[in-house]
C-alpha angles and dihedrals in degrees: 000000000000091000092067097045097092091048091050091049090051092049091047091050092049091049090048092051092047092051090047091053091048091050091049090050091050093047092049090055095053098081092050092049091049091049090050090056094053116094115252114254113251113261114258120240117243090252092053090049090053091048091051091048091050092049091049091049091050091050091050092049092048091050091050090049091050092051092047094049090048090055091047092049091050090050092050092049093052 
């Protein structure tokens, strides 16, 4: 009986690794399956796309101004 113990341990380890790979494969597919079940967002009209782009550009410009004024204020304080 002791002769076959290393072989059984090897087989058990291989089975464990195989099951672990299968579980990882299943878990990696879950997010995609959930995303597939979600309804697709309605397409935006061209006008809505322009509005969104303009808002994003304004936000970016405001952020850049804030950063620049922060640097200027630090320079003036020093």
